[in-house]
N, C-alpha and C positions, 0 to 999 in steps of 0.2 A: 380318724388314722392307725397305726399301728403304734405310734409313740406316742405316750403322754408325760404331763410335766416330769414325773420322779425318773422316767426312765431317759428321759433328755439329759437329765443332771448326775446320771451316773455315769454319762459319756467320759470323764476323763478318767474313771479308773479303767476302761477298756483297752485288753491288753495289746490289742493290733496300735491304735492310736499312740499308748503308751511306748512301744515300739518304735513306731515313727519319730515320735518327738525325743526319745532316748537318746543313750549315749552309742548306743551302736551302728555303725554305716550300714546301708540296707542297697546294696547293688542293684541296678536295673532290669536286670533279669530274674530276680529273686522271685518265686513263687508266693511270697506274703505279698505283693501288690494285688495277682487275684484276688485272694483271700479278701485283703482290704476293701475292694471296689467293688464285692458282691455285695451291695445291699442294696433293698427296694423301700423307699420312702418318697411320701407324700412332702414339699418340702413344707413346713409351719407356717401358717399364715395367721395366726394368731398372735398378739403380741405378747403374752405372756410366755408362747412358747419359743417364740424368735429372741425373747430375753434371755432363755434359759439357754438355749443354744449357742447364743453370745457367750454368755459367762461359761459353758463348755470349752468352747474356742477359744476362749483367753486364759484357762487353765491347760491346756495343751499348747497352746503358743508360749507360755512363759518356759514349758520345759523346752522346747523347740527352740527358741530362740538362745538359749543356753548351751545345746549342743549342735545346732548346725552348722557351727564354726569349725566342727571337727568331723561332724559325719557327713553333712551335704545330702543330707536327707530330702532340704525342702528343693532343690536342681533334681534330685533322682524323681521326685514325685512329679517336677512338673516334665523331665525327659519320658516319663512312664506317660503321661498326657499327649506330648506332642508325637510318638511314635504313635500313638492310637489315632490321631485327629488324619495322620495318611492316607488311610484308608476311609476316613467319614462317608465321604462323597460316593464309593463305590458302597459301601456299609448298607447307606440309605436306599439306592438302586435295588442291593438285591434283598431289602427287611434284613439286613442283618441285626437283628434287637438287641442279640447280646455284646456284639461289638461297642452299639453308639449307648448303651446302658452302662456299661464300666467308663466308657471315654466321660459320660454324662456324670458318674459318683466320682471320678477323678477332678473334673473340674468343679465340682460340689466342693469338693474337699477344700481345693486350694483355694476358693473364692473366701470360704469361711476362715481360713486361715491367714487368707491376703487382708482381710477387712481390719481383722483385729493388728495385725502388724503394718499396717498403714496409719492407723490411728495412733500407734504406739512408739513409733519410730519416725525419723527423719527419713526423707527420697534416700538421702546417699548410704546410708545404712541398710534401709531396705535392698538396695540394688548389691549390696555386700553379699546378703543372704543369699542372692540369685547365684552369687560366683562361688562360694564355699564349694569344694569339693573332699572327697574321702582320702586321696592321697598323704597331704600330712597336714598339721593342724592349721588353718588360717592360709593355707594358701589356697592358689585356684588358675586354673588351666588357659589358654588363650582362647580355646576353641570355644568355651560357654561364657565368655565376659560378655555377649550380647542376648543371652539365655531370656532376662527381663521384654527387650525388644523383642527377640524370637516368638516370646510370650503373646506379646501384642498383636503383632503379625498375625499370627493363627487364628487368632480370636478373630479377628476382622474378616477374616479367609475363611473361616466357620460361616458367620454371620451370612457373609455376600455367596458363598458357594453350593453351603448344604440344602439341599432341596427342603421345605418346609411340608414336612408330615406330620403326622400323628407321631410317630416313633423318633422325630427331631426336634418336637415342638421343644421338649425342657432341656435340651442341650444348646437349643439357639436361645433361647432365655437366659438360658445359665450365662452364655459365652456374652449377651449383653447386660446382663449383671455385673459379670465379672469386672468388663470393662467400667463400668460406673465403678465400682469397688477400688479400681486403677487410680482411678481421677479424683476420689472422694478426700484426696490429702489434703482440700480445700476448705473442707466441713471444720477442720482441723487448725487454722491460723484465721486468725480476724482479718488479717490484711490479703488483699485480693493479690492470688500467686499471679506473678507475671513472666517467672522464670519456673521452669520444672522441669525434673528430668524427663516423665511419661509425657508431659507436652512437648518434650523435645523430639522426643520417639514418635509420638502420633502427625507431630507437622513436617518431619524431615524422614529420610532414610527409606526402610523398606515398606514401610507404613503407607508413606503418601499416595504412592500410587492407586493405591484401593478408596482412595478421598471420597470420590463422585459415586461410586459404587454403594460405598458403606452409607452414604447421606441417600441414596437412593432405596436402598433397601431399607434403613429405618424408617422413608416415609411411607413406604409399600406395604412396613409391617404396621403402622401406622391406620393405614387407607383400610387395610383388608380386614383391619379387627377380627384374627383368627381367636376364636375361644381357645382355652385350655383342653386337648381332647380328654375323655372320661380319666380316671384314676385308673391306673392299670395298661392303658393303651401303647405307654413304652414300653413296660415291661411284656416278655413271653405269656403268652396264653399258654394255657397248659398243652392243648390241640395242638399247638405249633411246632414245625418240624424239630426246631432246636430247645423245646422246651424239659428236656430230660438233662440237659447239660446245666441250664438253669439253673434248676430245682437241685441237681446235684451239687452245684458250685454253692448254692443258698445252703443247703441242708449243710454242707461241709462246716460250714462256718456259722451254722444258726446258734450255736451253745458260748459259739466266742464273740465274735466282734459285734456284729450290728443285731443282734436278738432284738432288740427297742426297734430296728425300722424293719423290721422281718414283712413278709408280702399282706399281712393281717391289713396293710393300708390301700391297699390298690382296689379293692372294692366299698371301700369308704364311700359316701355320698357326698356331692358337692354342695358348698352354701349357695343361695342365691345370688350373693354377689359374683361370687365365681362362676354362675351359668349366664350372668348377665354381663360380665366386664371380658376384655383381652388382657390376661397378663403381658403377653410379649407386645402388644399394641402399645401399652402403656409405658411400659420399659423400654421400648422403641423411642419413643415421643421423649422422654427426660433424657438419654443418651444423647438423641440429637438435640436437643436445648444445650444440655451442658457444652457438647461439641463447638456448638453456634455459638455461644458466647465463651470460648478462650480466648485470653488476649492474644495479639496481635505479638508474635517473636519479635528480636531487633530486626532480624535480619527479612523476615518473610511475614504477609500477612495470612491472618489464620486460613488454612485451605479449605476446611468445613462453613467457616461464613460466606468463603467466594464460593462454595458450590451451593448453597440456599442461597444467595443474589442473582445467580445467574441460568439456574436448571428454566427447559422450556417444556414447550406441552409436546406431547406425543402426536397430536392433530394436527401440529403447526409446521405445514409443508414450507413455508416461507420463509420459516430459519433458517440466516443464514449461520454460518462455522462460526464459535463462539472462539473471543481471542482468550477464554478463560480456559485454561488447561484442564479445570475441574467441571466442565457444562458436562448436562447430561439432561434428556428428556423423560418427561413422566406426565400420566394422564391426569390433566386438569380438571376432567369432570368428576371422576372418584376423588380426586384430592377434594376437590369445592364441598363434593356431598359429603363426604367423611368430617370435615371441620363443618359444616351446616351442624349434624349429627351429634358433633362430642364437645358443643361448648359449655356445655354444663360443667367442664371440668377449666381447672387454673392452665392447667399445660398447654389443653387446645387453644386455647383463647391468646395465648404466648405466643405459639406456634403460628395462628394467624397475625397476628401483630407483627413478628419477622419478617413475614410473607410479606403482606400487603406495605411495609416500610421499606424492606429491602429488594424485594426482586419486583421489576417493574414489568416484568412478563406475565406475573401471576395477578397483579393490581390490576393490569390492564384488560385481562381476561375476567376478571371478577366485576369489573365495573361495568363489561359491556355483556351481563349475562342480564335474562327476562326474568328469572328467578329471583332478584336480590332479597326478597324479605322471607324467602330460609333461612340468609345467613342474617339479618338486620333483627328481623324477628328473637334470636335466641339472646343476642348483644343487648337488645333493651330489656329483656327479663331478666338479665344478670343485672343492670342497672336497677331496674324496678325494686328487687330485690336486695336492696343495698345493704340492710341490716344485715342480713344473715351471711354477705360475701367479706372476705376481708378485702382491706384498701387496694391493694397490688392488682385483686381480679377486676376491681372496680375502673382503679385507673386505666389496664390495657381495653377493656371495654367501652371504654370514653373515649380512647387515644385513635383506635379504630374507627368509630363513629368520624371524629375528627378529619383522620385520613381521608375517608370516602367523603367524607362535606367538601374535600378540598376541587371536589368532580362536578362540573355546574350539571355533565349529563345525569350525574345520581341525585341531587337538587329538584331536577325535574320530573325524573322519573319515579320519585318517590310519592310523590303526589297523585300519580295516577293510578296505583295498587291500591284495589281497593278491599278491606280486609273483613272479615264476619265474625262478631263474638269472639271478645280477646278474652279469653276466659281467666286468666292470669292478672288483667286488670281491675281490682277490685274496688276501686274508689266510685265507679261510676259504669254501667252499664255498657259497652259499646256495641249497639247491634251491628255498627255499618259506620268506619273511619277509613281514613285513607293512610297509608305508611305516614307519609309525611307528618299529617298531623298526631300520630301516635307517639312517633320520634321525638315531637316538640313536647308533648304532654311528658315521655318520661321523663327527658332530658331537664324541665324545668321541674321535675317533682326531684330530682336527685340535689337541683341547687335549693330547694327549699329544704329537703331536707341536711342538707351541708350547712344550711343557715340557722339550722336549730341545734344540731349535734355538733360535726365535727369540724366545723367552720375553717375550713381548710383553703387555704386560698391557690393552690394551683387546681383542685377540682373545681372551684368558680370558673376559674379563668378559662378549661379547655370546654365545660358546659357550653360559657357564653360562645366560644369562640364558633364552636359548632354549630350553635342557633345562628350566628353572624355569618356566616360560612354561608346558610340555607336559605336567609331574610329575602333576598331579591328574587328568589324561586320559587316562596312561599303562594301554593295555590290551593284554592277551595277551601280553605283553613276551615274545621270543624268548630261548631258554636264552642264545643269545652272546650277544644286549642286555644281558640282565639280569646275565651274567660279567662284560663288558666294565665296565658301573658300580661294579662291586665293584671290579673290577681298577682301575679309575682310582683308588679309593678309599685301595687299597692302594698306586700310586704317591705320594700325596700324602702319604700315614701314613709312609713310609718319606725321601720327602723333607723333611718335620717334623722326624722325628728325626735327622735329618744336619744340617739346620742348628740345633738346638737344640744338640747336638753341639759342634757349632763357634764357636757363641755362645757355651756354657759356656767352652771351650779358650778363647777368645778373650779371655774377661773373667778367667781365671785367668791369661795370659799378661801381660795390662793390669796386673794389680797388681805385675808384679816386671819390667813393660818399660820401657826408657828415651823412654819417652812418645812413640813413632812412633804416625801415625794408624792406626788399625784399621777392617776391614772393617763396614760395617753392615748387622749379621746380626739386629738388631732391627727394623728393617725389612723384609729378608726374610723373618723369620718371621713377621710380621704378615701380608705379603700371602699368603702359604702357608699363613695360618690364616684368610683370609678365604675362601679357596678351598675350603678343609676343612668350612667352615662352611657355605656353599653347597650341597656337594656334600650332607652330613648334612640341609639341608632340602628337597633335592629327595628325595632317598633317605624322608623323615618324609612329605613331602606327597604319594607314591606309597602311601605303607604307609596313612595317614590318610581318603586318599580313594578309594582301589581297590585295596584289600588283597586282597579274593575275587577280583580282577580278574587276577593277576599273581601265582601259584603261582611261577614262576621267580625272580622278584628276591627271595620270601622264601627259596628255597633258595639262592640264591646267597649270601643274607645269613648264613646257617647254616651253610656252609660254610666259610663264613671269619670266624666269630664273634670268634674271638680277635681279631683286627683294630681291634674298636670299642672293646675292653678299658680303654686308655688313654684315651681321649675322656671313658668313663663321669663322670671326677670333675674332668674339666677345669672351669676356672670358666667356658672361654668356649663351652662344649657342650654344659655337664650340662643346658639347658631341654630343645634338641632332641634331646640322647639320650634322655630319659625314654621316647618312644614306642618306640624303637629296640629300645630295652633290654626293651621290654617285652614286644616282638613277639618276640625273641630266647628272651626265657625262657619266653614262653607255648607257643611253639612244639619248642622245646629238650625239654621237660618230657614232652609230648605223645609225641615219638620215641621219646624213651627209656623209656618204658611201652610201646611196640608193641615191643620189646626190639632186638637186636640181630642185624646183616648184614642191614639192609633195601634191598631192591634201589631204586634211584632211581625206577622207577615208584611203588612202593610209600610211598616218603617226600613224593611229590608228592600223591600220594591223600589222606596225613595231614596235608600242609599245604593241599589243598583242602577236607576236613571241617574242618580247625580255624580256618580261615578265617569260615567260618559261626557254629561255636560261638565264636570271641570276641566279646564284647560290645563294638559299637560306641563307648559312653559312657567305655569302660576309656584310651580313645587318649585324651590331650588335643589339643582344637583350636587348631592356629594360621591368624594371619591366612593368608589365600590367596599366592603367591606369585604375582606379575605384574609385569614389566616392560615399559615401553614405549620403543620407539626415539624419541629425539629426537637432529636435526641437532644440532651443537655451533654454538655462533656463530659467527660468519663462516665459511658453510659454503665461501664461493666461495675461500676460502684452501687449500683441498683440491682443489675438484671442477675449478676454472679447470685451474689445472697439469695432474690429471689427466685432461682432457679435451685438452687442446694436447698431451701426451703422447702419446694415443693417435692424435688427428692426425698429428705427426710420423712415428708409425709406421707408419701402418696405412693412409693418406691414400693415392687410387688417384695415379700419375703427379704425384705434388708432393714433392720433394728440397728443404731447408733444408740448409746448411750447419752440421754444428752447433757450430761454434765462434761462429755468429750468436746461437745459441738462449742467452737468459739466464732465462727462466721455472723452470725446472727443470735437475735436474744429467742427464747424459744417461744413468744407471744408475737415476733417481727412473722412467723409464718401465717 
């Protein structure tokens, strides 16, 4: 690109920026604005350049904050932008590059300045800066009291109304980015913002009627995954009609303002990351997640969340009119396809969670799909690579599985989908396995990883709940999945014995100790016994509901039957052990009768015959194992910092000084 590090750092000394931020008021019709806005430059994307741009903006803002109460130049710049947006739709249709180009540049400058101002001052002070006018120091006129609201409203209009073309891509992206910047005041507060001037504008007044259109457009931006046009596509090409005008203006300021950002940047090559990704899709998704997680106003529920909760499928002709004023329709097939393709990013997984949890139309549609493996496999891959993922991404993936396993139809159908050669599963070659068995394998692996590393009770609970929900519908379990279920039980059994031994030793030493505090082994024992109980209930549920469908599980159970001996008489497990004990003794005796030195195939044959012969009424019935995901109270305490950590880490062309961020610690993203 045309700007290198040193040239960006020279921006504070630039004469045009000095004039904008200086003590002299500039009227809206001054030719200065044409000169200021005639630059062409590829937005910096690497962190070093973004950091330099931020430092340059901080320096310009320092002077602007000092002089703006007398000059009103910030309001003048915003009004220049607003006046140019009135013709944007026509400009796009007429391919008027110059007009769109200058409007984009105005918004780019506004966004850079706002980003610094939002970080450096309270919202009330920022709002005042929108109201200052030239006439008399510190006074403001009634007609522009709501310039902030007008800017917010125009940004939303720009996003929803301007057609997405090569020449409008940059300004559409800049509008989304500026809304993210407006809302970024949350980053600089430790506590969750429940009342905010920007929130109020977005949830009431002139912005409110655009709620459903904004949500719909942001979703479609995500669905389409439009890549950014080649550098220079939004700028005049030399052969285009108005080329002379552009180059005339550009050359007129070439020695002045933006020598650093001249047209040299227009022909530069894009990086492989830029080739593969869509900045607009990414930024739109982040804005959508921010809006969806705004807290409700005291008098109004969050309209953006309402829109996300209630939209319907365009293919659904039976859709009744929704009582929700923010309802709309969208193509569910396209949404499903994109969600399946994008699960490698935290934000796409968080969107999938939000839709499954909050929108019953989406959940019903997804559960009815006959290609659920396209959605489930990427989620399993997230869990499989648990070591490389942040804990929040793993939680979201796990909760998605838990929500899906609440549905009996899902639990049945996953055992009918046969997969071949799962390349990312490296512990063992899986040439052919059902989606259900693979799901069990990955969830058990997550539990084992958690037991040895993170020891997070929340993770354990959700993993076990998903297995429990599926257990009554286990069908034709793969021999490896059956082995892993019993291996996990073996691991838990060893852990139980170890903790029991530690507790006993601790008790002995306490009798002769000097009164120093001892580890709380009783609590550890309690936790491990809860998990063992749950595993026994899962095995029991499978045996009582689908014994004849799972010879491999019975085989694994018999092979490791000694494991269960110690729990037969244990008061916490006696009831749930009855059926397991009965199955072990019933099949053991049939195998003994068949003689010694039996092959695996012969044992499985005996098990299949025995499953038919075992009277069902001999197995004691237990209540069905069913767990439902419920969001914790005040979910915003988890989700708002999480969303903003995603914005901080993955927003396109946005850099915040980590020392300014208060909402989360740097390692929580």
